[in-house]
N, C-alpha and C positions, 0 to 999 in steps of 0.2 A: 906863383908858379905852381902848377899841378905836378905832384910827384907820385908815381906809381909805387905803392908800398908792397903789394903782393898780387900775384896772379895765380889762381888756383882753379883748374878745371873749368875754364870758360868764364870765370868771374874775376874782374879787376877791382882791387881795392886801392883807393888813392886818397891823398891829402892835398888840399889847396893851401899853400903858404900865404897867399894874398888875403884870404878871408878866414883861415883856420877851419875850413870845412872838411870833414871826413866823409867819404862816400864810396859807393860801389857801383859797378856797371856790369851787366851780363852781356858777354859777347859770344856766348856759345852758339847762337844761331848763325853767326858769321863764319864759324869754324867748320872745317871738314878735314878728313884725313889728307895729308900731303897738301897743305895750303900755306901761302904766305900772304898776310893781309896787313893793312895799316888801319888803325882805329883812332878816332878822335876821342880822347877822354876829356870831357868838359865839366867844369865845376857848375853845379846846379845853382849856386848862389850868385857868383860874380861873373861867370861866363869865361873865366880863364881856361886855357886848354893846353893839351900836350898830345903829341902823336905817339902812339904805342905801336911798335912793329911786332907782329907775332908770326912765328914760323912753327908749323906743326907737321912733323915729318914722321910718318909711320913706316915708310919703305925707304931704306937707305939709297936705293937706286934714284930717288928723286931729289936727294940732298943738294947736289950742285945746281940743279934747275931751280929749286926753291930759293937757294941763297942768291942766285942771279935775279930772280923775281923780286926779292927783298931789296936788292940794290937798285933796281929800276924804280920801285916804289919810293925809296929814299930820294933818288935823283929827281923824281917828279915833284916831290914835296919841296925840295930845295929850289927848284925852278919856279914854283908857284910863289915863293917868298920874295923872289927878286923882282 
């Protein structure tokens, strides 16, 4: 199982329990102000993965809308698994 250890300014640090791989992934190109995204964090050695949901809200007026979008992203992922 891939575990996200840290997220810092567009860079995700993770560890894969399955193969004991430590890695990082740059997601800054996918981010913009006031966005909600889902990112597949994939182990480079064994291919195990995890979904990371990121919400970046600079303007509080968008907070409810972005939370709703995050909920839709999660629901879509759950529907894909079934």
